[in-house]
Short mmCIF file of the C-alpha atoms (twelve columns), coordinates in Angstrom:
data_MODEL
# 
_entry.id   MODEL 
# 
loop_
_atom_site.group_PDB 
_atom_site.id 
_atom_site.type_symbol 
_atom_site.label_atom_id 
_atom_site.label_alt_id 
_atom_site.label_comp_id 
_atom_site.label_asym_id 
_atom_site.label_seq_id 
_atom_site.Cartn_x 
_atom_site.Cartn_y 
_atom_site.Cartn_z 
_atom_site.pdbx_PDB_model_num 
ATOM 1   C CA . MET A 1   36.129  165.359 100.195 1 
ATOM 2   C CA . PRO A 2   35.969  161.826 98.662  1 
ATOM 3   C CA . LEU A 3   38.850  160.961 95.956  1 
ATOM 4   C CA . ILE A 4   37.405  160.092 92.866  1 
ATOM 5   C CA . LEU A 5   39.273  158.965 89.846  1 
ATOM 6   C CA . THR A 6   37.401  157.708 86.687  1 
ATOM 7   C CA . GLY A 7   38.582  155.580 83.775  1 
ATOM 8   C CA . ALA A 8   37.610  153.417 80.982  1 
ATOM 9   C CA . ALA A 9   36.863  150.702 83.140  1 
ATOM 10  C CA . GLY A 10  34.548  152.585 85.304  1 
ATOM 11  C CA . LEU A 11  34.099  155.029 88.742  1 
ATOM 12  C CA . THR A 12  36.071  154.216 91.799  1 
ATOM 13  C CA . THR A 13  35.405  156.596 94.814  1 
ATOM 14  C CA . LEU A 14  37.275  156.743 98.296  1 
ATOM 15  C CA . ASP A 15  35.361  158.176 100.998 1 
ATOM 16  C CA . SER A 16  37.009  158.342 104.693 1 
ATOM 17  C CA . SER A 17  33.136  157.669 105.853 1 
ATOM 18  C CA . THR A 18  31.843  155.384 103.363 1 
ATOM 19  C CA . GLY A 19  34.703  153.509 102.276 1 
ATOM 20  C CA . LEU A 20  36.094  152.394 99.114  1 
ATOM 21  C CA . ALA A 21  33.464  152.047 96.017  1 
ATOM 22  C CA . ILE A 22  35.246  150.027 93.096  1 
ATOM 23  C CA . ALA A 23  33.968  149.769 89.470  1 
ATOM 24  C CA . THR A 24  31.547  147.441 88.511  1 
ATOM 25  C CA . TRP A 25  30.420  145.454 85.249  1 
ATOM 26  C CA . THR A 26  28.846  142.309 84.109  1 
ATOM 27  C CA . THR A 27  30.286  139.340 82.784  1 
ATOM 28  C CA . ALA A 28  29.170  140.532 79.433  1 
ATOM 29  C CA . THR A 29  30.580  143.975 79.782  1 
ATOM 30  C CA . ARG A 30  34.080  143.482 81.551  1 
ATOM 31  C CA . PRO A 31  36.741  145.656 80.399  1 
ATOM 32  C CA . THR A 32  37.597  145.045 76.460  1 
ATOM 33  C CA . SER A 33  41.142  145.698 77.116  1 
ATOM 34  C CA . PRO A 34  42.009  144.788 81.001  1 
ATOM 35  C CA . VAL A 35  45.445  144.666 82.789  1 
ATOM 36  C CA . THR A 36  46.704  142.654 85.388  1 
ATOM 37  C CA . GLY A 37  45.673  143.809 88.525  1 
ATOM 38  C CA . GLN A 38  42.972  145.583 87.434  1 
ATOM 39  C CA . MET A 39  39.830  144.985 89.776  1 
ATOM 40  C CA . GLY A 40  36.521  145.199 90.080  1 
ATOM 41  C CA . TYR A 41  32.678  144.449 90.993  1 
ATOM 42  C CA . ASN A 42  31.034  141.779 88.534  1 
ATOM 43  C CA . THR A 43  27.305  141.997 89.159  1 
ATOM 44  C CA . THR A 44  26.670  138.802 87.276  1 
ATOM 45  C CA . THR A 45  28.279  136.511 89.676  1 
ATOM 46  C CA . GLY A 46  28.071  138.757 92.753  1 
ATOM 47  C CA . GLN A 47  31.933  138.436 93.168  1 
ATOM 48  C CA . ILE A 48  35.308  141.117 93.069  1 
ATOM 49  C CA . GLU A 49  37.120  139.955 90.250  1 
ATOM 50  C CA . ILE A 50  40.765  140.593 89.589  1 
ATOM 51  C CA . TYR A 51  42.479  140.459 85.944  1 
ATOM 52  C CA . ASN A 52  45.480  138.313 85.097  1 
ATOM 53  C CA . ALA A 53  46.930  138.795 82.174  1 
ATOM 54  C CA . THR A 54  49.590  136.009 82.556  1 
ATOM 55  C CA . TYR A 55  46.851  133.482 82.544  1 
ATOM 56  C CA . ALA A 56  44.233  135.865 80.607  1 
ATOM 57  C CA . ASN A 57  41.219  135.166 82.838  1 
ATOM 58  C CA . TRP A 58  39.371  137.026 85.597  1 
ATOM 59  C CA . THR A 59  39.747  135.212 89.190  1 
ATOM 60  C CA . SER A 60  37.578  135.937 92.358  1 
ATOM 61  C CA . ALA A 61  38.863  137.851 94.874  1 
ATOM 62  C CA . GLY A 62  37.440  135.065 97.549  1 
ATOM 63  C CA . THR A 63  34.506  137.072 98.296  1 
ATOM 64  C CA . SER A 64  31.382  134.868 99.064  1 
ATOM 65  C CA . ALA A 65  28.658  133.971 96.697  1 
ATOM 66  C CA . VAL A 66  25.676  135.608 96.719  1 
ATOM 67  C CA . THR A 67  22.925  132.707 97.457  1 
ATOM 68  C CA . TYR A 68  18.894  132.732 97.618  1 
ATOM 69  C CA . THR A 69  16.613  129.582 98.374  1 
ATOM 70  C CA . VAL A 70  14.448  128.191 96.041  1 
ATOM 71  C CA . GLU A 71  11.400  126.214 96.450  1 
ATOM 72  C CA . PHE A 72  11.094  123.446 94.211  1 
ATOM 73  C CA . LEU A 73  7.880   120.649 92.958  1 
ATOM 74  C CA . VAL A 74  9.791   118.164 90.406  1 
ATOM 75  C CA . VAL A 75  7.339   115.340 89.173  1 
ATOM 76  C CA . ALA A 76  8.421   113.185 86.445  1 
ATOM 77  C CA . GLY A 77  6.850   111.269 83.191  1 
ATOM 78  C CA . GLY A 78  4.237   108.454 83.940  1 
ATOM 79  C CA . GLY A 79  4.470   105.266 83.120  1 
ATOM 80  C CA . GLY A 80  2.527   103.754 79.935  1 
ATOM 81  C CA . GLY A 81  -0.259  101.332 80.304  1 
ATOM 82  C CA . GLY A 82  -0.439  97.447  78.912  1 
ATOM 83  C CA . CYS A 83  -1.814  95.892  76.341  1 
ATOM 84  C CA . GLY A 84  -4.493  93.219  75.868  1 
ATOM 85  C CA . TYR A 85  -7.236  91.697  78.524  1 
ATOM 86  C CA . TYR A 86  -7.392  92.982  81.549  1 
ATOM 87  C CA . ALA A 87  -3.939  95.284  81.214  1 
ATOM 88  C CA . GLY A 88  -2.283  97.006  84.186  1 
ATOM 89  C CA . GLY A 89  -2.227  100.627 84.213  1 
ATOM 90  C CA . GLY A 90  0.499   102.603 84.322  1 
ATOM 91  C CA . GLY A 91  2.366   104.164 87.619  1 
ATOM 92  C CA . ALA A 92  2.337   108.038 87.873  1 
ATOM 93  C CA . GLY A 93  6.019   109.920 87.704  1 
ATOM 94  C CA . GLY A 94  7.936   110.272 90.704  1 
ATOM 95  C CA . TYR A 95  6.459   113.404 92.943  1 
ATOM 96  C CA . ARG A 96  9.026   115.669 94.797  1 
ATOM 97  C CA . ASN A 97  8.250   118.945 96.853  1 
ATOM 98  C CA . SER A 98  9.896   121.414 98.995  1 
ATOM 99  C CA . TYR A 99  7.221   123.835 99.411  1 
ATOM 100 C CA . LEU A 100 5.645   124.837 102.882 1 
ATOM 101 C CA . THR A 101 5.348   121.557 104.462 1 
ATOM 102 C CA . GLU A 102 3.237   119.951 101.542 1 
ATOM 103 C CA . PRO A 103 4.040   116.195 101.394 1 
ATOM 104 C CA . SER A 104 6.379   114.434 98.473  1 
ATOM 105 C CA . GLY A 105 5.072   111.215 96.846  1 
ATOM 106 C CA . GLY A 106 4.935   107.833 98.362  1 
ATOM 107 C CA . GLY A 107 3.866   109.024 101.751 1 
ATOM 108 C CA . GLY A 108 7.351   111.496 101.631 1 
ATOM 109 C CA . SER A 109 7.698   114.634 104.101 1 
ATOM 110 C CA . SER A 110 8.274   117.566 102.158 1 
ATOM 111 C CA . GLU A 111 12.139  118.268 101.364 1 
ATOM 112 C CA . THR A 112 14.701  121.003 101.946 1 
ATOM 113 C CA . GLY A 113 14.325  124.000 99.533  1 
ATOM 114 C CA . LEU A 114 17.640  124.473 97.293  1 
ATOM 115 C CA . THR A 115 20.306  127.294 97.320  1 
ATOM 116 C CA . PHE A 116 20.382  128.992 94.384  1 
ATOM 117 C CA . VAL A 117 24.161  131.111 93.628  1 
ATOM 118 C CA . LEU A 118 24.053  134.001 91.957  1 
ATOM 119 C CA . GLY A 119 25.039  133.769 88.198  1 
ATOM 120 C CA . LYS A 120 24.755  130.082 88.106  1 
ATOM 121 C CA . ILE A 121 23.170  128.197 85.540  1 
ATOM 122 C CA . TYR A 122 20.190  125.485 86.739  1 
ATOM 123 C CA . THR A 123 19.198  123.192 83.994  1 
ATOM 124 C CA . ILE A 124 15.598  121.543 83.921  1 
ATOM 125 C CA . THR A 125 14.834  118.229 82.675  1 
ATOM 126 C CA . VAL A 126 11.350  117.648 82.263  1 
ATOM 127 C CA . GLY A 127 10.554  113.740 81.351  1 
ATOM 128 C CA . ALA A 128 8.310   112.456 78.997  1 
ATOM 129 C CA . GLY A 129 5.223   110.020 79.610  1 
ATOM 130 C CA . GLY A 130 5.997   106.490 78.485  1 
ATOM 131 C CA . THR A 131 4.232   104.703 75.499  1 
ATOM 132 C CA . GLY A 132 1.990   102.683 76.059  1 
ATOM 133 C CA . SER A 133 2.012   98.839  74.871  1 
ATOM 134 C CA . THR A 134 0.488   97.695  71.410  1 
ATOM 135 C CA . SER A 135 1.720   94.160  72.175  1 
ATOM 136 C CA . GLY A 136 0.442   91.479  74.807  1 
ATOM 137 C CA . THR A 137 3.984   90.372  74.668  1 
ATOM 138 C CA . THR A 138 5.531   93.877  75.826  1 
ATOM 139 C CA . ARG A 139 4.835   95.727  79.084  1 
ATOM 140 C CA . GLY A 140 3.880   100.125 78.992  1 
ATOM 141 C CA . SER A 141 7.260   101.958 78.753  1 
ATOM 142 C CA . ASN A 142 8.475   104.036 81.812  1 
ATOM 143 C CA . GLY A 143 7.935   107.667 81.678  1 
ATOM 144 C CA . SER A 144 11.555  109.342 81.877  1 
ATOM 145 C CA . ASP A 145 12.763  111.113 84.677  1 
ATOM 146 C CA . SER A 146 12.693  114.918 85.669  1 
ATOM 147 C CA . SER A 147 15.272  116.659 87.237  1 
ATOM 148 C CA . ILE A 148 16.702  120.164 88.416  1 
ATOM 149 C CA . SER A 149 20.881  120.027 88.056  1 
ATOM 150 C CA . GLY A 150 23.954  122.884 88.619  1 
ATOM 151 C CA . SER A 151 27.811  122.314 88.799  1 
ATOM 152 C CA . GLU A 152 27.347  123.299 92.875  1 
ATOM 153 C CA . LEU A 153 24.182  120.993 93.365  1 
ATOM 154 C CA . ALA A 154 23.268  117.660 94.568  1 
ATOM 155 C CA . THR A 155 20.587  116.748 91.381  1 
ATOM 156 C CA . ILE A 156 17.032  116.701 92.272  1 
ATOM 157 C CA . THR A 157 15.741  113.778 90.406  1 
ATOM 158 C CA . SER A 158 11.994  112.762 90.238  1 
ATOM 159 C CA . ILE A 159 11.877  108.765 88.755  1 
ATOM 160 C CA . GLY A 160 9.512   108.137 86.007  1 
ATOM 161 C CA . GLY A 161 6.495   105.979 86.004  1 
ATOM 162 C CA . GLY A 162 6.634   102.217 85.598  1 
ATOM 163 C CA . GLY A 163 4.715   100.513 82.321  1 
ATOM 164 C CA . GLY A 164 1.359   98.541  82.972  1 
ATOM 165 C CA . GLY A 165 1.571   94.933  82.593  1 
ATOM 166 C CA . SER A 166 0.413   93.625  79.218  1 
ATOM 167 C CA . ARG A 167 -1.105  90.324  78.665  1 
ATOM 168 C CA . ASN A 168 -2.123  87.821  75.701  1 
ATOM 169 C CA . SER A 169 -1.982  84.642  77.533  1 
ATOM 170 C CA . ASN A 170 -2.923  82.800  80.159  1 
ATOM 171 C CA . ALA A 171 0.376   83.164  81.913  1 
ATOM 172 C CA . SER A 172 1.601   84.753  84.902  1 
ATOM 173 C CA . GLY A 173 4.921   86.583  85.634  1 
ATOM 174 C CA . GLY A 174 7.395   88.440  82.892  1 
ATOM 175 C CA . ASN A 175 5.269   91.155  81.076  1 
ATOM 176 C CA . SER A 176 2.164   90.609  82.819  1 
ATOM 177 C CA . ASN A 177 3.955   92.278  85.878  1 
ATOM 178 C CA . GLY A 178 3.676   95.848  86.289  1 
ATOM 179 C CA . ALA A 179 7.380   97.922  86.013  1 
ATOM 180 C CA . SER A 180 8.899   99.628  89.221  1 
ATOM 181 C CA . GLY A 181 9.576   103.128 88.913  1 
ATOM 182 C CA . GLY A 182 8.661   106.539 90.434  1 
ATOM 183 C CA . SER A 183 5.393   104.842 91.214  1 
ATOM 184 C CA . GLY A 184 5.242   101.172 90.052  1 
ATOM 185 C CA . GLY A 185 2.727   100.041 87.034  1 
ATOM 186 C CA . GLY A 186 -0.463  97.889  87.646  1 
ATOM 187 C CA . ALA A 187 -0.030  93.872  86.741  1 
ATOM 188 C CA . SER A 188 -2.240  92.109  84.295  1 
ATOM 189 C CA . PHE A 189 -2.884  88.564  85.086  1 
ATOM 190 C CA . GLN A 190 -3.603  86.381  87.720  1 
ATOM 191 C CA . SER A 191 -0.557  85.528  90.241  1 
ATOM 192 C CA . SER A 192 1.861   88.637  88.788  1 
ATOM 193 C CA . SER A 193 2.757   91.551  90.724  1 
ATOM 194 C CA . GLY A 194 2.573   94.839  90.446  1 
ATOM 195 C CA . GLY A 195 5.564   97.281  89.937  1 
ATOM 196 C CA . SER A 196 7.631   98.718  93.221  1 
ATOM 197 C CA . GLY A 197 7.646   102.519 94.049  1 
ATOM 198 C CA . THR A 198 10.419  104.545 94.710  1 
ATOM 199 C CA . SER A 199 10.774  105.735 98.560  1 
ATOM 200 C CA . ASN A 200 9.576   109.427 98.946  1 
ATOM 201 C CA . GLN A 201 8.303   109.835 95.038  1 
ATOM 202 C CA . GLY A 202 5.362   107.486 94.904  1 
ATOM 203 C CA . TYR A 203 3.666   104.079 96.018  1 
ATOM 204 C CA . ALA A 204 3.571   100.540 94.247  1 
ATOM 205 C CA . GLY A 205 1.415   99.343  91.638  1 
ATOM 206 C CA . GLY A 206 -1.523  96.863  92.339  1 
ATOM 207 C CA . THR A 207 -0.880  92.815  92.207  1 
ATOM 208 C CA . ASN A 208 -3.241  90.585  91.277  1 
ATOM 209 C CA . LEU A 209 -3.352  87.679  93.791  1 
ATOM 210 C CA . ALA A 210 -6.007  85.919  91.358  1 
ATOM 211 C CA . GLY A 211 -8.446  85.665  88.576  1 
ATOM 212 C CA . PHE A 212 -8.864  87.795  85.229  1 
ATOM 213 C CA . PHE A 213 -7.956  91.732  87.064  1 
ATOM 214 C CA . GLY A 214 -6.375  94.656  85.504  1 
ATOM 215 C CA . ALA A 215 -4.852  95.811  88.608  1 
ATOM 216 C CA . SER A 216 -4.188  99.911  88.653  1 
ATOM 217 C CA . GLY A 217 -1.007  101.800 88.772  1 
ATOM 218 C CA . GLY A 218 0.482   103.444 91.846  1 
ATOM 219 C CA . GLY A 219 -0.167  107.168 92.191  1 
ATOM 220 C CA . ALA A 220 2.127   109.431 94.236  1 
ATOM 221 C CA . GLY A 221 -0.436  109.695 96.654  1 
ATOM 222 C CA . ALA A 222 -1.641  106.177 97.020  1 
ATOM 223 C CA . ALA A 223 -1.075  102.579 95.880  1 
ATOM 224 C CA . GLY A 224 -2.536  101.163 92.907  1 
ATOM 225 C CA . VAL A 225 -5.032  98.006  93.479  1 
ATOM 226 C CA . GLN A 226 -6.478  94.901  92.014  1 
ATOM 227 C CA . GLY A 227 -9.665  94.976  90.018  1 
ATOM 228 C CA . VAL A 228 -12.728 94.524  91.329  1 
ATOM 229 C CA . LEU A 229 -14.779 91.067  90.986  1 
ATOM 230 C CA . ASN A 230 -17.323 91.486  88.105  1 
ATOM 231 C CA . ASP A 231 -15.805 94.705  86.752  1 
ATOM 232 C CA . HIS A 232 -12.220 93.645  86.321  1 
ATOM 233 C CA . GLY A 233 -10.587 96.873  86.306  1 
ATOM 234 C CA . ALA A 234 -9.487  99.649  89.223  1 
ATOM 235 C CA . ASN A 235 -8.878  102.882 89.698  1 
ATOM 236 C CA . GLY A 236 -5.899  104.489 89.619  1 
ATOM 237 C CA . GLY A 237 -3.941  105.634 92.798  1 
ATOM 238 C CA . ASN A 238 -4.636  109.292 93.465  1 
ATOM 239 C CA . GLY A 239 -2.081  112.048 93.261  1 
ATOM 240 C CA . VAL A 240 -1.113  114.772 95.710  1 
ATOM 241 C CA . ALA A 241 -2.001  118.368 95.537  1 
ATOM 242 C CA . SER A 242 0.524   121.783 96.033  1 
ATOM 243 C CA . SER A 243 0.332   125.151 96.064  1 
ATOM 244 C CA . ILE A 244 3.593   126.169 94.794  1 
ATOM 245 C CA . THR A 245 2.090   128.043 91.971  1 
ATOM 246 C CA . GLY A 246 -0.523  130.021 94.434  1 
ATOM 247 C CA . SER A 247 -3.565  127.551 94.227  1 
ATOM 248 C CA . SER A 248 -4.188  123.868 94.874  1 
ATOM 249 C CA . VAL A 249 -3.678  121.299 92.310  1 
ATOM 250 C CA . THR A 250 -2.976  117.569 91.990  1 
ATOM 251 C CA . ARG A 251 -0.808  116.003 90.010  1 
ATOM 252 C CA . GLY A 252 0.691   112.283 89.795  1 
ATOM 253 C CA . GLY A 253 -2.135  109.680 89.043  1 
ATOM 254 C CA . GLY A 254 -1.687  106.316 88.625  1 
ATOM 255 C CA . GLY A 255 -3.242  104.913 85.324  1 
ATOM 256 C CA . ALA A 256 -6.360  102.651 85.566  1 
ATOM 257 C CA . GLY A 257 -6.615  98.875  85.404  1 
ATOM 258 C CA . GLY A 258 -8.030  97.324  82.134  1 
ATOM 259 C CA . SER A 259 -11.702 96.927  82.513  1 
ATOM 260 C CA . ILE A 260 -14.568 95.295  80.042  1 
ATOM 261 C CA . VAL A 261 -17.364 95.702  82.035  1 
ATOM 262 C CA . ALA A 262 -17.329 99.383  84.035  1 
ATOM 263 C CA . THR A 263 -15.689 102.521 82.824  1 
ATOM 264 C CA . ARG A 264 -12.242 102.702 85.078  1 
ATOM 265 C CA . THR A 265 -10.792 106.230 86.067  1 
ATOM 266 C CA . GLY A 266 -6.881  107.496 86.364  1 
ATOM 267 C CA . GLY A 267 -6.483  108.622 89.915  1 
ATOM 268 C CA . THR A 268 -6.756  112.362 90.817  1 
ATOM 269 C CA . GLY A 269 -4.286  114.131 89.126  1 
ATOM 270 C CA . GLY A 270 -4.636  112.712 85.404  1 
ATOM 271 C CA . GLY A 271 -3.725  109.604 85.579  1 
ATOM 272 C CA . GLY A 272 -5.322  107.610 82.160  1 
ATOM 273 C CA . SER A 273 -8.571  106.145 82.166  1 
ATOM 274 C CA . THR A 274 -9.996  102.658 80.811  1 
ATOM 275 C CA . PRO A 275 -13.298 102.834 79.036  1 
ATOM 276 C CA . ALA A 276 -14.938 99.503  78.706  1 
ATOM 277 C CA . GLY A 277 -13.875 97.435  75.919  1 
ATOM 278 C CA . SER A 278 -11.297 100.031 74.298  1 
ATOM 279 C CA . ALA A 279 -8.014  101.680 74.456  1 
ATOM 280 C CA . GLY A 280 -6.572  102.636 77.404  1 
ATOM 281 C CA . GLY A 281 -6.664  106.358 78.122  1 
ATOM 282 C CA . SER A 282 -3.962  108.607 78.336  1 
ATOM 283 C CA . GLY A 283 -2.548  110.358 81.506  1 
ATOM 284 C CA . THR A 284 -2.896  114.205 81.080  1 
ATOM 285 C CA . ALA A 285 -0.015  116.275 80.054  1 
ATOM 286 C CA . ASN A 286 2.861   117.736 82.660  1 
ATOM 287 C CA . THR A 287 0.827   116.256 85.274  1 
ATOM 288 C CA . GLY A 288 3.008   112.985 85.538  1 
ATOM 289 C CA . GLY A 289 -0.261  110.705 85.189  1 
ATOM 290 C CA . GLY A 290 0.016   106.988 84.369  1 
ATOM 291 C CA . GLY A 291 -1.861  105.429 81.097  1 
ATOM 292 C CA . GLY A 292 -4.533  103.386 81.479  1 
ATOM 293 C CA . GLY A 293 -4.523  99.634  80.802  1 
ATOM 294 C CA . GLY A 294 -6.176  98.223  77.827  1 
ATOM 295 C CA . ALA A 295 -9.409  96.118  78.023  1 
ATOM 296 C CA . ASN A 296 -9.933  93.457  75.293  1 
ATOM 297 C CA . ASP A 297 -7.379  91.063  73.489  1 
ATOM 298 C CA . GLY A 298 -5.349  93.641  71.324  1 
ATOM 299 C CA . SER A 299 -6.721  96.855  73.140  1 
ATOM 300 C CA . ILE A 300 -3.705  99.144  73.387  1 
ATOM 301 C CA . GLY A 301 -2.603  100.911 76.286  1 
ATOM 302 C CA . GLY A 302 -2.469  105.029 76.883  1 
ATOM 303 C CA . ALA A 303 0.509   106.520 76.923  1 
ATOM 304 C CA . GLY A 304 1.741   108.547 80.196  1 
ATOM 305 C CA . GLY A 305 1.473   111.882 80.761  1 
ATOM 306 C CA . SER A 306 4.354   114.472 80.792  1 
ATOM 307 C CA . GLY A 307 6.238   115.881 84.017  1 
ATOM 308 C CA . ILE A 308 6.912   119.152 85.314  1 
ATOM 309 C CA . VAL A 309 9.200   121.052 86.838  1 
ATOM 310 C CA . ILE A 310 8.166   124.122 89.149  1 
ATOM 311 C CA . LEU A 311 10.393  126.762 90.758  1 
ATOM 312 C CA . ARG A 312 9.646   129.361 93.257  1 
ATOM 313 C CA . MET A 313 11.661  132.142 94.820  1 
ATOM 314 C CA . PRO A 314 11.224  136.034 96.422  1 
ATOM 315 C CA . THR A 315 11.062  138.007 93.143  1 
ATOM 316 C CA . ALA A 316 13.867  140.023 94.554  1 
ATOM 317 C CA . ASN A 317 15.780  137.548 93.727  1 
ATOM 318 C CA . TYR A 318 14.469  136.326 90.348  1 
ATOM 319 C CA . SER A 319 17.170  137.300 87.449  1 
ATOM 320 C CA . GLY A 320 14.545  137.078 84.699  1 
ATOM 321 C CA . THR A 321 17.180  134.956 82.442  1 
ATOM 322 C CA . THR A 322 15.663  131.371 81.306  1 
ATOM 323 C CA . THR A 323 15.699  129.380 78.435  1 
ATOM 324 C CA . GLY A 324 12.726  126.779 77.665  1 
ATOM 325 C CA . SER A 325 9.862   129.351 77.486  1 
ATOM 326 C CA . PRO A 326 8.766   128.822 81.047  1 
ATOM 327 C CA . THR A 327 5.329   130.338 82.288  1 
ATOM 328 C CA . VAL A 328 6.179   132.896 84.693  1 
ATOM 329 C CA . THR A 329 3.863   133.991 87.220  1 
ATOM 330 C CA . THR A 330 3.670   135.818 90.834  1 
ATOM 331 C CA . SER A 331 2.178   134.805 94.039  1 
ATOM 332 C CA . GLY A 332 2.412   137.429 97.154  1 
ATOM 333 C CA . SER A 333 6.248   138.211 97.200  1 
ATOM 334 C CA . ASP A 334 7.508   135.316 95.272  1 
ATOM 335 C CA . THR A 335 7.854   134.560 91.570  1 
ATOM 336 C CA . ILE A 336 7.210   130.748 90.157  1 
ATOM 337 C CA . LEU A 337 8.643   129.665 87.156  1 
ATOM 338 C CA . THR A 338 6.587   126.751 85.477  1 
ATOM 339 C CA . PHE A 339 8.612   124.155 83.314  1 
ATOM 340 C CA . THR A 340 6.351   122.255 81.070  1 
ATOM 341 C CA . ALA A 341 9.468   121.432 78.429  1 
ATOM 342 C CA . SER A 342 13.252  121.126 79.528  1 
ATOM 343 C CA . GLY A 343 15.100  124.625 79.632  1 
ATOM 344 C CA . SER A 344 17.430  126.450 82.252  1 
ATOM 345 C CA . TYR A 345 17.190  129.412 85.121  1 
ATOM 346 C CA . THR A 346 20.296  131.584 85.550  1 
ATOM 347 C CA . ALA A 347 20.208  133.012 89.103  1 
# 
């Protein structure tokens, strides 16, 4: 017969064939008046813990933490487009992926999934898109970074997209250059340079070697390019497709370069577009798309699209504890959390 002891802290059973089963509780339901040496299994942390009255705290008994693998997609906010004649398009937000063998941005390969520890809190930051430039003397602003961070985790950070170059005079360099970022912003005037992209996150923005062209912003899947003669603007660099949510969605397109002749579109994945003779179009929200460049004197740049963070894990491990109201869906045996705004997940 097993020996069964019942107390205020819970049930303890000792059986010669099945071993010792000790009391269990969560962090929130620990005993309210514990004594030194009191022991139990904390289901929140996955640890056996012992109370020490001298220090008034619970100490892990040295059991191994319970862990599981989480796949991720982290896209930063896109850069804003430039202002003025033939302004440069904004670069897409940096793009990092670990799901299946699907690529990261900038030609990078899929990364290794994350190891989450039961009971630990993981902070999710979703970057905003950069603002479009409203002056020919300033570039579009860079997008903000998106990230996943935790106390025992090497932070996963995707870099905000670079802003597009602007122009209100016949001068190259300075504000006419695209800014560097996750993907680089496009250049505005002749002999101006596109911004560089970040390794394994995105491509460079287009450079103008000569002439009056609006170069496009780089995308997660392709570099920005110089505008076409007689059309002036250029379509934005393409994005990258991911099926982490269960269906294929393309994100991270660069913004189009300013055009006064023909409509130019942002890269696949929500990059901003530039209708002829008007302000640059905005990148689509939660794609990290770059904003389009302005076309004429005083035409403002489009805003970059905000980023997104997606986590995918086995449903059997999903805790159900989040902040920030992510969208929760399932695909097969997995649960997917889609964060379109900052929040957290407790493993």
